[in-house]
N, C-alpha and C positions, 0 to 999 in steps of 0.2 A: 504494500499500499504506499503510495506517494504521500508525503506530508506537505501540505501547504504552509510553509514556514511564516507566511504573513498572517495566517489566520487559523491555527491549528486548534485552538480552543483551550478551555479550563481543564486542569489536571488538579484533582484534590488529593492529597498526601496526608493521611493520618499517621502521625509519628514521623515527623520531618526533623528530628534531632541529628546529633553528630553521627557520622558513619553513613549507612545506607540512606537515611533520610535526606541528608544534604546532597549526596550524589544524584539521588532521583530528582531533586529540585533542580539541579544544575543540568542534568541530562536533557530532561523534558524542556527546560527553558531554551537550551541550545537547538532543540528540535522545533522551536517556534511556538511552544505551548505557553500558557500563563498558568504557572504551578503555584498553588496556594497550600501551605501546610497548616495542619491543625495539630496543635500541641497543648499539652496542660499548661505550659508556661510560655510567656512571650519571649521571642528570640530577638537579639540585637542584630543590627546590620540592616542591609537593604532587602532581604528576602521578605516575601509576603507570608506572614504567619498569623493565623487566627488562634486565639487562646479559648480552648474550650475543653470541658471534661466529657470525653465521649462516652463514659458510663452514665451520663445523663441524656436522656432522649431529648429533653428540652434545649440543652446546650448544643447537642449534635445538630438538630434541626436548625437552630439559629446560625450556626457557623456555615453550614452548607447553604443557607439562604443568602447569608452575607456575601459568600463568594460568587454565587450566582448572580446576585444584583450587580456585582462589580464587573464580571467577566462573561456572563451568560451561562448556558446549560453546560454542564461537565461532559467531557468526552471519556475521560479516564478517571477512575477512583481507585486509590491504592490504600489498602488497610496494612500498615506497617508497624502497628503498636506491638510492644513486647514487655512482658514483666517477668524477667528471669528470676526465678526463686530455686535455690539449691539448699535443701534442708531435709534431715531425716523426717520420716512421716510422723513418728510419735512425738516429735518436738514442735510440730507445726500446729497452731491452734485454727479453730474454725475461721476466724477472721482473716488470717493470712491466706488460707486456701481459697476463700471466697473472693478476696482482693485480687489474686491472679486471675481468676475466671472472669471477673468483671472487667479488668482492664484488657483482656484479649478477646473473649468471647462476646461479652455483652457490648463492648465497644464496636465490634464488627457488626452486630445485629443493628445497633443504633445507626451506624454509618450507612448500612445498606437501606434501612427504612428511610433515611432522610435523602438519599441520593438516587435510588433506583428509578422512581418515577420521573425525576428529571432527565436521567439518562435515556429512558425509553422515549420520552416526549421529545428529546432533542435529536432523536434519530438513531439511537443506539450508541454503543461505545464499549468500554472495558471496566470490569470490577476485578482487581487483582488483590490476592491476599498473600502475605508473606507467612510461610510456614517454617518448619526447622526439622532437624533430625528427630526431635521429640514428637513430631506429628505422626511418626511411623513406629516409634518404640519408646517405651518408658524406661529411663535409666534409674539406677540408684540414687536416691535422694531428690529425684525429679518428679515426684508424684503430682504436685500441684501444676507444675509447667507442663508436663507431658498430657496430663488429663485435659488442660485447657487447649492445647495445641491438637489433641486428638478431636476434640468438640469443634474447634475451629475448622478442622479439614471437613468433618461431617457437614457443618453449616454451609460451607463453600459448595460442597457436592449438591446439596439441596437447592442452593441458590442457582447454580448452573443449570439444573434440570427445569427449574421454573422459569428463568428468565433469559436463557439463550434463545429460545424460540421467539422472544420479544426483541431480539437484537442486541442483548448484552452479553458480551464474552466475559464469562466468569472463570477466572483461573486461579490455581493455588500453586505457589512456588515453594518447593522444599529447599531450604538453604542448608545443605548438608556439609557444614563446615563452620569454621571460626572467621567471622568478617573482620578484616584488617582494620583496625582503629587503634590509636595510641592507648586507650584504655585496655583493649583486648591484648595488645603486645604486652602490656605491664602484667596483666592478670594471668595470661597463659604462657608467656616467655617463649613463644614459638618463632620460628623462622618466617618472616613475612611471605617467602616464597611458597609456604605451605598453607597460607591463609586466602581467604577470598577477598579479591578487590571489589570495594563497594562501586566503583565506577564501572567494573565489568558486570557486576550484577545489574546495575541500573540500565546498562545497555540491553541485557537480556529482557528486562521489563519492557523497555521501549519496543524491542522487536516483538515480543509476545503481544503487546497491545495493537500491533498493526498487522496481524495475521489475517489472511482472507477468510472469509466466512466458510469456504469449503474445507479448511484445515485448521480449525481452532484446536489448540491444546488447552486441555482442562488442567492437567497436572504436569508441572516441570519440575524436575530435580536438578539442582545445580551443585557441583562440588569441586574442589581442587583436584588436579590430576593425581596428586599424592594420596588422597583420601581413599580408605578402604571402604567397601560397601558390599 
């Protein structure tokens, strides 16, 4: 699909923080889109970030409506929020478990509820969800994170079956590796050559969003060449 760089349209990116979020903003901007991030906190600089708590339906709706008022109907919506919690199951209280679920699954529900009708009425587009290794298997001390990622994958499958016939390409991307950021380098002490470049991931999202309707990918798994699977 050829992108008209003069008028590509609005891209909503929920979770536009450092790392992949920033790369997504830059990649879609370079392709001619108007990217608008939705974060819990306001960002500094010249990027267009709306502050909203996506676990609130009211705030989710208000953020989407504000972006539409400024740029028109969205063409692409990306759910990239994450709440990584690594903790023994018996040491986790109910509030922590629910917090992880709300920030990943409920936020995706609210974002879809707020954006799906505008996507359809605007002529269709793409709704892309960021998954993880934990979308496919639950690791030791990942009970909250993995259960939320499993649920997010199931939600995305259901959305695809309901809304793809209406022109919305719903895709789930499994990021099977460590994304290269200063924070992850410090945390994992890995060779950057074995990590996932956020700019390369962003390019994959851009390509995914422009697949022709006859060959839509629903689930795309990305990993470094050195990653075992």
